[in-house]
BABA-549295 format. One record per residue (C-alpha): residue in three letters; chain; x, y, z. Coordinates in Angstrom, 1 decimal, padded with zeros to 4 digits. Example, Ala and Ser with C-alpha at 12.3 -4.5 7.8 and 13.67 -1.06 7.14 Angstrom:
BABA-549295
<"ALA","A",<012.3,-004.5,007.8>>
<"SER","A",<013.7,-001.1,007.1>>
This chain:
BABA-549295
<"MET","A",<049.9,063.0,-001.8>>
<"ALA","A",<047.3,065.6,-001.4>>
<"TYR","A",<046.7,064.5,001.9>>
<"VAL","A",<048.4,066.1,004.9>>
<"GLU","A",<047.7,064.5,008.4>>
<"ASN","A",<046.1,066.7,011.2>>
<"GLU","A",<047.8,065.4,014.3>>
<"ALA","A",<045.4,066.8,016.6>>
<"LEU","A",<042.4,065.6,014.8>>
<"THR","A",<043.8,061.9,014.7>>
<"GLU","A",<044.3,061.9,018.1>>
<"GLU","A",<040.9,063.0,018.9>>
<"MET","A",<039.6,060.2,016.5>>
<"LEU","A",<041.7,057.7,018.4>>
<"GLU","A",<040.4,058.8,021.8>>
<"SER","A",<036.6,058.1,020.2>>
<"LEU","A",<037.7,054.7,018.5>>
<"ALA","A",<039.0,053.8,022.0>>
<"ARG","A",<035.5,054.4,023.6>>
<"LEU","A",<033.8,051.7,021.1>>
<"VAL","A",<036.4,049.2,021.4>>
<"LYS","A",<036.2,048.8,025.0>>
<"TYR","A",<032.7,047.1,024.4>>
<"ASN","A",<032.5,043.5,023.8>>
<"SER","A",<029.9,043.8,021.0>>
<"VAL","A",<029.6,040.3,019.9>>
<"GLU","A",<026.0,039.2,019.5>>
<"GLY","A",<024.7,037.6,022.8>>
<"GLU","A",<021.7,036.5,024.3>>
<"PRO","A",<018.7,038.8,023.4>>
<"SER","A",<016.6,040.3,026.0>>
<"GLU","A",<013.6,043.0,025.9>>
<"GLY","A",<014.5,045.9,024.0>>
<"LYS","A",<017.8,044.3,023.3>>
<"PRO","A",<017.5,042.0,020.1>>
<"PHE","A",<021.3,041.2,020.0>>
<"GLY","A",<021.9,041.3,023.6>>
<"GLU","A",<023.9,043.7,026.0>>
<"GLY","A",<026.9,044.3,024.1>>
<"PRO","A",<025.8,045.5,020.9>>
<"ALA","A",<023.1,047.9,022.8>>
<"ALA","A",<026.0,049.1,025.0>>
<"VAL","A",<028.2,050.0,022.2>>
<"LEU","A",<025.3,051.8,020.1>>
<"ARG","A",<024.4,053.7,023.0>>
<"GLU","A",<027.9,054.8,023.4>>
<"ALA","A",<028.4,055.7,019.7>>
<"LEU","A",<025.0,057.8,019.6>>
<"GLU","A",<026.2,059.3,022.7>>
<"LEU","A",<029.8,060.4,020.9>>
<"ALA","A",<027.6,061.5,017.8>>
<"GLY","A",<025.5,063.8,020.2>>
<"GLU","A",<028.7,065.5,021.3>>
<"MET","A",<029.6,066.3,017.6>>
<"GLY","A",<026.4,068.2,017.0>>
<"PHE","A",<024.4,065.9,014.9>>
<"ARG","A",<020.7,064.5,015.3>>
<"THR","A",<020.7,060.9,016.6>>
<"LYS","A",<018.3,058.4,016.8>>
<"ASN","A",<018.2,054.8,018.3>>
<"VAL","A",<016.1,052.2,016.3>>
<"ASP","A",<014.9,050.0,018.8>>
<"ASN","A",<018.8,048.9,019.3>>
<"TYR","A",<018.7,047.2,016.1>>
<"CYS","A",<020.7,050.2,014.9>>
<"GLY","A",<021.1,054.0,015.4>>
<"TYR","A",<022.0,056.8,013.2>>
<"ALA","A",<023.4,060.3,013.2>>
<"GLU","A",<022.3,062.9,010.8>>
<"ILE","A",<022.8,066.3,009.5>>
<"GLY","A",<021.2,068.3,006.7>>
<"GLU","A",<017.9,068.7,005.1>>
<"GLY","A",<015.9,067.4,002.0>>
<"LYS","A",<014.2,064.1,000.6>>
<"ASP","A",<017.3,062.2,-000.6>>
<"ILE","A",<019.9,060.7,002.0>>
<"ILE","A",<023.5,059.7,001.4>>
<"GLY","A",<024.1,056.8,003.8>>
<"LEU","A",<027.5,056.0,005.6>>
<"VAL","A",<026.7,052.5,006.7>>
<"GLY","A",<028.9,050.6,009.2>>
<"HIS","A",<028.6,048.3,011.9>>
<"LEU","A",<029.3,048.3,015.8>>
<"ASP","A",<029.1,044.5,016.4>>
<"ILE","A",<032.3,042.4,016.1>>
<"VAL","A",<033.2,038.8,015.9>>
<"PRO","A",<034.4,037.0,019.1>>
<"ALA","A",<038.1,038.0,020.2>>
<"GLY","A",<039.2,034.2,020.1>>
<"THR","A",<042.5,033.3,021.5>>
<"GLY","A",<046.4,034.2,020.6>>
<"TRP","A",<046.2,037.9,021.3>>
<"ASP","A",<049.0,039.8,022.7>>
<"THR","A",<047.2,042.6,024.3>>
<"ASP","A",<043.6,042.9,025.9>>
<"PRO","A",<041.2,042.8,022.7>>
<"PHE","A",<038.7,045.4,024.3>>
<"THR","A",<041.4,047.9,025.6>>
<"MET","A",<042.8,049.7,022.7>>
<"ILE","A",<046.6,049.7,022.7>>
<"ARG","A",<049.2,051.7,020.5>>
<"LYS","A",<052.4,050.4,019.5>>
<"ASP","A",<054.6,052.5,017.4>>
<"ASP","A",<052.3,053.4,014.4>>
<"LYS","A",<049.4,051.0,015.0>>
<"VAL","A",<046.8,050.5,017.4>>
<"TYR","A",<045.2,047.1,018.4>>
<"GLY","A",<042.2,045.8,019.5>>
<"ARG","A",<038.9,043.9,018.2>>
<"GLY","A",<037.1,046.3,016.0>>
<"VAL","A",<039.6,048.9,015.3>>
<"SER","A",<039.4,048.0,011.8>>
<"ASP","A",<036.2,046.1,011.5>>
<"ASP","A",<034.1,048.1,011.8>>
<"LYS","A",<034.4,050.5,014.7>>
<"GLY","A",<037.4,052.4,013.2>>
<"GLY","A",<035.2,053.1,009.8>>
<"VAL","A",<032.3,054.3,011.9>>
<"VAL","A",<034.6,056.7,013.6>>
<"ALA","A",<036.0,058.2,010.4>>
<"SER","A",<032.6,058.4,009.0>>
<"LEU","A",<031.2,060.3,011.9>>
<"TYR","A",<034.4,062.7,011.7>>
<"ALA","A",<033.8,063.1,007.9>>
<"MET","A",<030.4,064.2,008.6>>
<"ARG","A",<031.5,066.8,011.2>>
<"ARG","A",<034.1,068.2,008.7>>
<"VAL","A",<031.0,068.7,006.3>>
<"LEU","A",<029.2,070.3,009.1>>
<"GLU","A",<031.8,072.8,010.3>>
<"SER","A",<032.5,073.8,006.8>>
<"GLY","A",<029.0,075.4,006.2>>
<"ILE","A",<028.5,073.5,002.9>>
<"PRO","A",<024.9,074.1,001.8>>
<"LEU","A",<023.6,070.5,002.1>>
<"ASN","A",<020.7,069.8,-000.5>>
<"LYS","A",<020.8,066.2,001.0>>
<"ARG","A",<020.7,064.5,004.5>>
<"ILE","A",<023.9,062.9,005.2>>
<"ARG","A",<023.3,059.8,007.6>>
<"VAL","A",<026.1,057.7,009.3>>
<"LEU","A",<023.9,054.6,010.1>>
<"MET","A",<025.5,052.3,012.6>>
<"GLY","A",<024.3,048.7,012.6>>
<"CYS","A",<024.6,045.9,015.6>>
<"ASN","A",<024.3,042.8,013.7>>
<"GLU","A",<026.3,042.5,010.5>>
<"GLU","A",<028.8,039.7,011.5>>
<"SER","A",<025.6,037.4,012.3>>
<"GLY","A",<023.1,038.2,009.6>>
<"SER","A",<022.3,041.9,009.2>>
<"ARG","A",<018.9,041.4,010.7>>
<"CYS","A",<019.8,045.1,012.0>>
<"MET","A",<019.5,046.4,008.5>>
<"ALA","A",<016.4,044.2,007.8>>
<"TYR","A",<014.7,045.9,010.6>>
<"TYR","A",<015.9,049.5,009.3>>
<"ASN","A",<014.5,048.8,005.6>>
<"GLN","A",<010.8,048.2,007.3>>
<"HIS","A",<011.0,050.9,009.9>>
<"GLU","A",<013.2,053.8,008.6>>
<"GLU","A",<013.5,055.9,005.5>>
<"PRO","A",<015.6,054.3,002.6>>
<"ILE","A",<019.2,055.4,001.9>>
<"THR","A",<019.3,057.1,-001.7>>
<"LEU","A",<023.0,056.4,-002.1>>
<"GLY","A",<026.2,056.1,-000.4>>
<"PHE","A",<028.8,053.5,000.7>>
<"THR","A",<029.7,051.3,003.9>>
<"PRO","A",<033.1,051.8,005.4>>
<"ASP","A",<033.8,048.0,005.7>>
<"GLY","A",<035.7,046.6,002.6>>
<"ASP","A",<038.4,047.8,000.8>>
<"PHE","A",<039.9,050.8,-001.0>>
<"PRO","A",<039.4,051.9,-003.8>>
<"GLY","A",<036.0,050.4,-003.9>>
<"ILE","A",<034.1,047.2,-004.2>>
<"TYR","A",<031.6,047.0,-007.0>>
<"GLY","A",<030.6,043.4,-006.8>>
<"GLU","A",<030.1,040.8,-004.0>>
<"LYS","A",<029.7,037.1,-004.4>>
<"GLY","A",<026.7,035.3,-003.5>>
<"MET","A",<026.5,033.5,-000.3>>
<"MET","A",<025.2,030.2,000.4>>
<"ALA","A",<025.3,029.0,004.0>>
<"MET","A",<024.8,025.0,004.5>>
<"THR","A",<025.1,022.8,007.6>>
<"ALA","A",<026.3,019.1,007.3>>
<"ARG","A",<025.7,016.2,009.9>>
<"SER","A",<026.8,012.8,010.4>>
<"LYS","A",<024.6,010.1,010.0>>
<"ALA","A",<027.0,007.6,012.0>>
<"THR","A",<030.5,008.3,013.4>>
<"ARG","A",<032.9,006.7,016.0>>
<"ILE","A",<034.4,010.1,017.0>>
<"VAL","A",<033.8,010.4,020.5>>
<"ASP","A",<033.6,014.2,020.5>>
<"ILE","A",<034.9,017.3,018.5>>
<"ARG","A",<034.6,020.9,019.0>>
<"GLY","A",<036.2,023.4,016.6>>
<"GLY","A",<036.0,026.8,015.2>>
<"PHE","A",<034.6,030.4,016.6>>
<"VAL","A",<032.3,031.5,013.9>>
<"THR","A",<030.6,030.3,010.6>>
<"ASN","A",<032.4,033.2,008.6>>
<"ALA","A",<036.2,032.5,009.4>>
<"VAL","A",<038.2,029.2,009.0>>
<"CYS","A",<038.3,027.0,011.9>>
<"SER","A",<041.7,028.0,013.6>>
<"GLN","A",<041.7,025.6,016.3>>
<"CYS","A",<040.3,021.9,017.0>>
<"THR","A",<039.8,019.4,019.6>>
<"THR","A",<038.7,015.9,018.6>>
<"LYS","A",<038.5,012.7,020.6>>
<"VAL","A",<038.9,009.3,019.1>>
<"ARG","A",<039.3,005.8,020.8>>
<"THR","A",<042.3,004.2,020.7>>
<"SER","A",<041.1,001.2,019.3>>
<"ASP","A",<040.0,003.0,016.2>>
<"VAL","A",<043.4,004.7,015.4>>
<"ASP","A",<047.0,004.0,016.1>>
<"MET","A",<048.8,006.7,017.7>>
<"GLU","A",<052.0,006.5,015.7>>
<"SER","A",<050.1,006.6,012.5>>
<"LEU","A",<048.1,009.6,013.6>>
<"THR","A",<051.3,011.5,014.7>>
<"GLY","A",<052.7,010.7,011.4>>
<"ALA","A",<049.6,012.0,009.6>>
<"LEU","A",<049.2,015.1,011.3>>
<"LYS","A",<052.9,016.0,010.7>>
<"GLU","A",<051.8,015.8,007.0>>
<"THR","A",<049.3,018.3,007.2>>
<"ALA","A",<049.4,022.3,007.0>>
<"LEU","A",<048.8,022.5,010.5>>
<"PRO","A",<051.5,024.9,012.4>>
<"ASP","A",<050.8,023.2,015.9>>
<"PHE","A",<049.2,020.1,017.4>>
<"SER","A",<049.4,017.8,020.3>>
<"LEU","A",<048.1,014.3,021.2>>
<"THR","A",<047.5,012.9,024.5>>
<"GLU","A",<045.9,009.5,025.6>>
<"GLU","A",<044.1,008.7,028.7>>
<"ASP","A",<041.6,005.9,029.4>>
<"GLY","A",<041.5,004.6,025.9>>
<"VAL","A",<040.6,008.0,024.3>>
<"ILE","A",<043.2,010.1,022.4>>
<"THR","A",<042.7,013.9,022.4>>
<"ILE","A",<044.0,015.7,019.1>>
<"PHE","A",<044.5,019.4,019.7>>
<"ALA","A",<044.9,021.1,016.4>>
<"ARG","A",<046.0,024.8,015.8>>
<"GLY","A",<045.5,026.1,012.2>>
<"VAL","A",<045.5,029.5,011.1>>
<"SER","A",<042.2,031.9,011.1>>
<"ALA","A",<041.1,033.8,007.8>>
<"HIS","A",<038.0,035.3,006.8>>
<"ALA","A",<035.3,033.0,005.1>>
<"SER","A",<035.8,034.7,001.8>>
<"LEU","A",<039.5,033.8,001.6>>
<"PRO","A",<039.6,030.4,003.1>>
<"THR","A",<043.0,029.3,001.1>>
<"GLN","A",<044.9,032.1,003.2>>
<"GLY","A",<044.1,029.9,006.3>>
<"VAL","A",<044.7,026.5,007.5>>
<"ASN","A",<041.6,024.7,008.6>>
<"ALA","A",<042.3,022.9,011.8>>
<"CYS","A",<039.1,020.7,011.4>>
<"GLY","A",<039.8,020.0,007.8>>
<"CYS","A",<043.5,018.8,008.7>>
<"THR","A",<042.2,016.5,011.7>>
<"MET","A",<039.9,014.7,009.5>>
<"GLU","A",<042.5,014.4,006.7>>
<"ALA","A",<044.9,013.0,009.4>>
<"LEU","A",<042.4,010.6,010.7>>
<"LYS","A",<041.4,009.2,007.3>>
<"LYS","A",<045.1,008.9,006.4>>
<"ALA","A",<046.2,007.0,009.7>>
<"GLY","A",<043.6,004.4,008.6>>
<"MET","A",<040.7,005.4,011.0>>
<"GLU","A",<037.6,003.7,009.4>>
<"ASP","A",<034.3,006.4,009.9>>
<"ASP","A",<031.4,007.2,007.8>>
<"PHE","A",<031.5,010.8,008.8>>
<"VAL","A",<035.3,011.3,008.3>>
<"ASP","A",<035.2,009.8,004.9>>
<"PHE","A",<032.4,012.0,004.1>>
<"TYR","A",<033.9,015.3,005.4>>
<"VAL","A",<037.4,014.6,003.3>>
<"GLU","A",<035.2,013.8,000.4>>
<"ARG","A",<032.7,016.3,000.4>>
<"ILE","A",<034.0,019.2,002.1>>
<"GLY","A",<037.8,018.7,002.5>>
<"ASN","A",<040.4,021.2,002.3>>
<"THR","A",<040.6,022.3,-001.3>>
<"CYS","A",<038.1,025.2,-000.5>>
<"ASP","A",<036.7,024.9,-004.2>>
<"GLY","A",<033.7,023.0,-003.4>>
<"ALA","A",<034.6,020.4,-005.7>>
<"GLY","A",<033.5,017.3,-003.4>>
<"CYS","A",<029.7,018.4,-003.6>>
<"GLY","A",<029.6,019.6,-007.4>>
<"LEU","A",<030.0,023.4,-006.6>>
<"LYS","A",<033.5,024.3,-008.2>>
<"CYS","A",<033.0,027.0,-010.7>>
<"GLU","A",<034.0,030.5,-011.6>>
<"ASP","A",<033.6,033.6,-013.5>>
<"ASP","A",<035.5,036.6,-015.0>>
<"TYR","A",<035.1,038.0,-011.6>>
<"GLY","A",<036.4,035.1,-009.4>>
<"ALA","A",<035.9,031.6,-008.3>>
<"LEU","A",<033.4,029.9,-005.9>>
<"THR","A",<035.0,029.4,-002.3>>
<"LEU","A",<033.8,027.1,000.3>>
<"ASN","A",<034.8,027.3,004.2>>
<"ASN","A",<033.9,024.9,007.0>>
<"GLY","A",<033.6,027.5,010.3>>
<"ILE","A",<032.5,025.6,013.0>>
<"THR","A",<032.3,021.9,013.9>>
<"LYS","A",<030.9,020.6,016.9>>
<"MET","A",<029.1,017.3,018.4>>
<"GLU","A",<025.6,017.6,019.8>>
<"ASP","A",<023.8,014.4,020.9>>
<"GLY","A",<026.2,012.0,019.0>>
<"VAL","A",<025.8,014.1,015.9>>
<"ILE","A",<028.6,016.0,014.3>>
<"ILE","A",<027.5,019.3,012.9>>
<"SER","A",<029.7,021.4,010.5>>
<"THR","A",<028.8,024.7,009.1>>
<"ILE","A",<029.6,025.7,005.5>>
<"ASP","A",<030.2,029.0,004.3>>
<"CYS","A",<030.3,029.4,000.4>>
<"ARG","A",<030.9,032.3,-001.5>>
<"TYR","A",<029.7,032.1,-005.4>>
<"PRO","A",<030.4,034.0,-008.5>>
<"VAL","A",<028.5,037.2,-009.3>>
<"THR","A",<027.0,036.2,-012.6>>
<"LEU","A",<025.1,032.9,-010.8>>
<"THR","A",<021.7,033.0,-009.6>>
<"PRO","A",<020.9,031.7,-006.3>>
<"ASP","A",<018.8,028.9,-008.3>>
<"GLU","A",<021.8,028.0,-010.2>>
<"ILE","A",<024.0,027.6,-007.4>>
<"LYS","A",<021.4,025.3,-005.4>>
<"ALA","A",<020.9,023.2,-008.7>>
<"LYS","A",<024.5,022.3,-008.7>>
<"VAL","A",<024.8,021.2,-005.1>>
<"GLU","A",<021.4,019.3,-004.9>>
<"PRO","A",<022.4,016.2,-006.0>>
<"TYR","A",<025.1,015.9,-003.2>>
<"LEU","A",<022.9,016.9,-000.4>>
<"ASP","A",<022.2,013.5,000.9>>
<"ASP","A",<024.6,010.6,001.2>>
<"PRO","A",<024.9,007.4,003.0>>
<"ARG","A",<027.4,008.8,005.1>>
<"GLY","A",<026.4,012.3,005.8>>
<"SER","A",<024.0,015.0,004.9>>
<"ILE","A",<024.2,018.7,003.7>>
<"GLU","A",<021.4,021.1,004.2>>
<"ILE","A",<020.9,024.5,002.7>>
<"LYS","A",<020.3,026.9,005.0>>
<"ASN","A",<020.1,030.5,003.2>>
<"VAL","A",<021.2,031.7,-000.1>>
<"VAL","A",<021.6,035.3,-000.6>>
<"ALA","A",<022.2,036.7,-004.1>>
<"PRO","A",<025.3,038.3,-005.5>>
<"LEU","A",<025.7,042.2,-005.8>>
<"PHE","A",<027.0,044.0,-009.0>>
<"TYR","A",<027.3,047.5,-009.9>>
<"PRO","A",<028.9,048.4,-013.3>>
<"PRO","A",<032.3,049.6,-012.9>>
<"ASP","A",<031.5,052.6,-014.8>>
<"SER","A",<028.6,053.6,-012.9>>
<"PRO","A",<028.5,057.1,-011.2>>
<"LEU","A",<028.6,055.8,-007.7>>
<"VAL","A",<031.8,053.5,-008.2>>
<"THR","A",<033.6,056.3,-010.4>>
<"GLY","A",<032.5,059.2,-008.3>>
<"LEU","A",<034.1,057.5,-004.9>>
<"LEU","A",<037.1,056.3,-006.8>>
<"GLU","A",<037.8,060.0,-008.0>>
<"ALA","A",<037.4,060.8,-003.9>>
<"TYR","A",<040.1,058.0,-003.0>>
<"ARG","A",<042.5,059.1,-005.9>>
<"GLU","A",<042.3,063.0,-005.0>>
<"VAL","A",<043.3,062.1,-001.7>>
<"THR","A",<045.8,059.4,-001.8>>
<"GLY","A",<047.2,060.2,-005.2>>
<"ASP","A",<047.1,056.3,-006.1>>
<"MET","A",<046.3,056.0,-009.7>>
<"GLU","A",<046.7,052.4,-010.0>>
<"ALA","A",<044.5,050.5,-007.7>>
<"GLN","A",<041.2,049.6,-009.1>>
<"PRO","A",<037.8,049.0,-007.7>>
<"GLU","A",<037.2,044.9,-007.5>>
<"VAL","A",<034.8,042.3,-006.8>>
<"ILE","A",<035.2,040.5,-003.3>>
<"GLY","A",<033.9,037.2,-001.7>>
<"GLY","A",<033.1,039.0,001.6>>
<"GLY","A",<029.6,040.3,002.0>>
<"THR","A",<028.8,043.8,003.4>>
<"TYR","A",<025.8,046.0,004.2>>
<"ALA","A",<025.6,046.6,000.8>>
<"LYS","A",<023.7,043.3,000.1>>
<"SER","A",<021.2,045.0,002.6>>
<"ILE","A",<021.0,048.3,001.7>>
<"PRO","A",<020.5,049.2,-002.0>>
<"GLY","A",<022.3,052.2,-003.4>>
<"ILE","A",<025.5,051.9,-001.6>>
<"ILE","A",<028.7,050.0,-002.2>>
<"ALA","A",<031.7,048.8,000.3>>
<"PHE","A",<034.2,051.8,000.0>>
<"GLY","A",<037.3,051.0,002.3>>
<"CYS","A",<038.5,051.1,005.1>>
<"GLU","A",<041.2,048.6,004.4>>
<"PHE","A",<044.0,050.0,002.0>>
<"PRO","A",<045.5,048.1,-000.9>>
<"GLY","A",<048.3,045.8,000.1>>
<"GLY","A",<047.2,045.9,003.7>>
<"ASP","A",<046.4,043.6,006.4>>
<"ASN","A",<044.7,044.4,009.5>>
<"HIS","A",<044.2,040.9,010.7>>
<"ILE","A",<040.5,041.3,010.5>>
<"HIS","A",<038.9,038.5,012.2>>
<"ASP","A",<041.9,037.0,013.8>>
<"ALA","A",<044.1,038.1,016.9>>
<"ASN","A",<045.8,041.2,017.0>>
<"GLU","A",<043.3,043.2,014.7>>
<"CYS","A",<044.9,046.4,014.2>>
<"LEU","A",<044.7,049.6,012.2>>
<"ALA","A",<047.8,052.1,011.3>>
<"VAL","A",<047.2,055.4,013.0>>
<"LYS","A",<047.8,057.4,009.9>>
<"GLU","A",<045.2,055.5,007.9>>
<"LEU","A",<042.3,056.5,010.2>>
<"GLY","A",<043.0,060.0,009.3>>
<"LEU","A",<043.6,059.0,005.8>>
<"GLN","A",<040.1,057.4,005.8>>
<"GLN","A",<038.5,060.5,007.3>>
<"GLU","A",<039.8,062.7,004.4>>
<"ILE","A",<038.7,060.5,001.7>>
<"TYR","A",<035.2,060.0,003.2>>
<"TYR","A",<034.9,063.6,003.4>>
<"LYS","A",<036.0,063.9,-000.2>>
<"ALA","A",<033.5,061.3,-000.9>>
<"ILE","A",<030.6,062.8,000.8>>
<"LEU","A",<031.2,066.1,-001.2>>
<"LYS","A",<031.0,063.8,-004.6>>
<"LEU","A",<027.8,062.6,-003.5>>
<"LEU","A",<026.2,065.5,-002.7>>
<"ALA","A",<026.9,066.6,-006.3>>
<"MET","A",<025.2,063.7,-007.7>>
């Protein structure tokens, strides 16, 4: 391996990362001048202050995003990361907003997704600045505040700032992602249900990891329900009965919505158990048949695949409002399909006597030829630093800023075979990997300068 860790630099980067992790930068209630709430605005302010201390020109773009920049010229190399996070959720062994080091890892919400990537990018740019290399392009670390819930920050950037010429987002996997599946957001609603109440999930883009459901004892037998729940994939559940109402608490396993088969959907398992226990309910039947636990979209005509991967379907949040059950559906579809083609597949299934499905938004896939200069140049940087000649760029189901900013692909920050528990409790980052990211990004900037 060509890389030799600079321990002093790594420690400095860890101190900077801790400054960002301390902010709960989940999107909040908007207020004047703070379109995504107080948390994202506060962490952006901190990140820009850090960048200023490093000698960069900085700009806050109306708290939608901000950037740090060096160099001159018309073309802009963009390193596009995000400072917002998903909710911490439950199950942490430490405070998610106090970065804790244990052995060879640090823990905290955002250490990997994506505050760690932002820090590695800033320090890579500082390396370039300190090297004195003549810059024929500007280099810009662009930091968004709304990636986890819509990327409106980048839409605002595109409207108000100069375009990025080429670059990457440090918010995926090494050694690069040349394709991202299309995304379709849908909402399922009950038309009639005997369920008293249901609350499950934290975010739309993660598997529902816990769910609390209330049903009447007159609608389902406690013993049958217990037996049915035991037959599901749930790692844990509990049942309590009071005043003629059974409360079911189901604990599943969280996973990113692009990889739903790696999780266990607590809501889906609960619905499956209610049906198996004999509860007669329109929405239970509708959910089991149309959404289910297979994650392949077969129940609503969406099962398909191409050479780059299969469609996935995930229910992230299920809740009851005014007697109506609402379930979010996150679908990731193959890169060779168009938005019109995927909508045509599901349209016959949108209305059902037992429930309905509404298409909320469809995002086209992203695809760069694997032999394109951008993909091959970044791959070279990765290989020169790591010596890893086997790992290959890939297509993923996740969505990154590459769909919002033309000319970039996702490049790191997770390494092959790694699991940083992104979107899960105890999100972590190996200490040595932070330094390794910085070195790879430094080399990547040099490659991009030569293009």
